[in-house]
C-alpha positions in Angstrom: 4.2 -35.1 7.1 2.6 -32.1 5.5 -0.5 -30.8 6.1 -3.5 -30.9 4.2 -4.2 -27.5 2.2 -7.7 -25.9 2.2 -9.0 -26.0 -1.5 -11.1 -22.6 -1.6 -13.7 -21.6 -3.7 -14.1 -18.7 -5.9 -14.6 -15.5 -3.5 -18.4 -14.2 -3.1 -19.1 -10.7 -2.1 -22.7 -10.6 -0.6 -22.2 -7.2 -0.1 -19.3 -4.3 -0.3 -18.3 -4.8 3.0 -18.0 -8.5 3.5 -16.1 -11.4 1.2 -16.8 -15.0 2.1 -15.1 -18.3 0.4 -15.5 -22.1 1.6 -13.2 -24.8 1.7 -14.2 -27.5 -0.6 -12.6 -30.5 1.6 -13.5 -29.7 5.0 -16.2 -26.8 4.8 -14.4 -24.0 6.4 -15.6 -20.2 6.0 -13.7 -17.6 5.8 -15.2 -14.0 6.2 -13.3 -11.0 5.4 -14.8 -7.7 6.7 -13.8 -4.8 4.7 -13.9 -1.7 6.9 -14.2 1.7 5.3 -10.6 3.9 5.4 -11.8 5.6 8.7 -12.4 2.5 10.7 -9.4 -0.2 12.2 -8.0 -2.6 9.9 -9.8 -5.4 7.7 -10.2 -8.5 9.7 -11.0 -12.1 9.2 -13.0 -15.1 11.1 -13.6 -18.3 10.4 -16.8 -20.7 11.0 -17.2 -24.5 10.5 -20.8 -26.1 10.8 -22.2 -22.4 11.8 -19.6 -22.3 14.8 -17.4 -19.3 15.1 -13.6 -20.8 15.4 -11.5 -18.3 17.7 -7.9 -18.2 16.1 -5.3 -15.8 15.3 -4.3 -18.0 12.4 -6.1 -19.6 9.5 -7.2 -23.1 11.5 -6.2 -26.8 9.5 -7.7 -27.9 6.7 -9.3 -31.2 8.2 -11.1 -32.8 5.4 -14.3 -34.7 5.9 -16.0 -37.8 4.1 -19.1 -36.3 2.4 -21.9 -38.9 2.6 -23.9 -39.1 -0.9 
């Protein structure tokens, strides 16, 4: 059985240090932090419904039914 893949929005850059994108299917946000060259490497975090998802890998896409 194959896993459902995320369907990402276009990237949004609210400032020079962050990139945001959202999965259209499950609402997962991927936040990428771009540090200056003298700091540690860039990092990513994932949030769904405002909650931080602690994971070393991208969480699975869990499509939700949208109520109109």
